[in-house]
VEXDREN-2710 file (C-alpha; in Angstrom, 1 decimal):
% VEXDREN-2710
k/r/px/py/pz
1/MET/2.7/12.6/-18.8
2/ASN/3.0/13.5/-15.4
3/ARG/3.5/11.5/-12.2
4/MET/1.9/13.2/-8.9
5/LYS/3.8/12.4/-5.8
6/PHE/2.2/11.6/-2.5
7/HIS/2.7/11.1/0.7
8/VAL/2.6/7.3/1.0
9/LYS/2.8/4.6/-1.5
10/LYS/1.7/0.7/-2.0
11/GLY/2.9/-1.5/1.7
12/ASP/3.0/1.2/3.9
13/GLN/1.7/1.3/8.0
14/VAL/-1.2/3.7/7.8
15/GLU/-3.3/5.7/10.2
16/VAL/-6.4/7.1/9.1
17/ILE/-6.7/10.6/10.8
18/SER/-9.7/12.7/9.8
19/GLY/-12.9/11.3/9.1
20/ASN/-15.4/7.6/9.6
21/PHE/-12.8/5.3/10.1
22/LYS/-10.7/8.4/11.8
23/GLY/-8.2/6.1/14.5
24/SER/-8.4/2.7/12.2
25/SER/-4.9/2.5/10.7
26/GLY/-3.6/-1.0/8.5
27/LYS/-1.6/-1.1/4.8
28/ILE/-2.0/0.5/1.8
29/LEU/-3.2/-1.9/-1.2
30/GLU/-3.8/0.0/-4.1
31/VAL/-3.1/3.9/-4.8
32/ILE/-5.4/6.0/-7.1
33/PRO/-3.6/8.6/-7.9
34/ARG/-5.8/9.7/-10.7
35/LYS/-8.8/10.3/-8.4
36/GLN/-6.2/11.1/-4.9
37/ARG/-7.1/7.9/-3.4
38/VAL/-6.0/4.8/-1.3
39/LEU/-7.7/1.4/-0.5
40/ILE/-6.4/0.0/3.2
41/GLU/-6.5/-3.3/4.6
42/GLY/-9.6/-3.5/6.5
43/VAL/-10.3/0.4/6.7
44/ARG/-14.0/1.0/5.0
45/ILE/-15.4/-2.3/4.5
46/ILE/-18.0/-2.2/1.5
47/LYS/-20.5/-4.8/0.2
48/LYS/-20.9/-5.5/-2.8
49/HIS/-23.8/-7.6/-5.1
50/LEU/-22.8/-9.5/-7.2
51/ARG/-25.2/-11.0/-9.9
52/LYS/-25.4/-15.0/-10.6
53/SER/-22.2/-16.2/-12.7
54/GLN/-20.4/-19.6/-13.2
55/ASP/-18.4/-18.2/-10.3
56/ASN/-21.2/-18.1/-8.1
57/PRO/-24.1/-20.5/-9.2
58/GLN/-25.7/-18.3/-6.7
59/GLY/-25.0/-15.0/-6.5
60/LYS/-22.8/-13.5/-3.7
61/ILE/-22.5/-10.6/-1.1
62/ALA/-19.0/-9.8/-1.3
63/GLU/-17.1/-7.1/0.8
64/ARG/-14.4/-5.6/-0.2
65/GLU/-12.0/-2.4/1.2
66/GLY/-13.5/1.0/-0.5
67/PRO/-11.4/3.8/-1.1
68/ILE/-10.9/7.3/1.1
69/HIS/-9.3/10.2/0.0
70/ILE/-5.2/10.2/0.5
71/SER/-5.1/13.4/2.9
72/ASN/-6.9/11.6/5.4
73/VAL/-4.6/8.9/5.8
74/LYS/-1.3/9.9/7.5
75/LEU/1.9/7.6/7.4
76/ILE/3.1/5.6/10.5
77/GLU/6.0/2.8/9.0
78/ARG/7.7/2.8/5.3
79/GLU/8.0/-0.7/4.1
80/LYS/11.4/-1.8/4.5
81/LYS/12.8/-2.4/1.1
82/ALA/15.3/-6.0/1.0
83/GLU/19.2/-4.4/0.8
84/LYS/20.1/-4.6/-2.8
85/LYS/24.1/-6.4/-1.7
86/THR/26.1/-5.1/-4.2
87/LYS/29.3/-6.2/-5.5
88/THR/32.7/-5.3/-3.5
89/LYS/35.4/-6.0/-2.5
90/PRO/36.4/-7.1/1.3
91/LYS/38.6/-4.6/2.3
92/GLU/41.7/-7.3/3.2
93/VAL/41.8/-8.2/-1.1
94/ALA/41.6/-4.7/-1.7
95/GLU/44.5/-3.4/0.7
96/LYS/46.2/-6.4/-0.6
97/LYS/46.0/-5.1/-4.8
98/ALA/46.0/-2.2/-3.5
99/ALA/50.1/-2.6/-1.5
END
């Protein structure tokens, strides 16, 4: 299994640099590595017609984000990860033990 490496990942803040949606920006909701595409929050909203079901007794026209090629996207800001707390002794305790 070969993993593809991209310049962006889920949660990053990005800007569209080419195509019909040039200049718009948003957060990455999903990366689709097999097709080299990303879903960006609020960019390329498409309408999907849903047939009648128990969830939608009347049917529905749902709006959702469509995929954009990953090469048309520029990273603005990487998602901040929560700092991991490590088990370390305070300096004073470490110095007392050493002395």
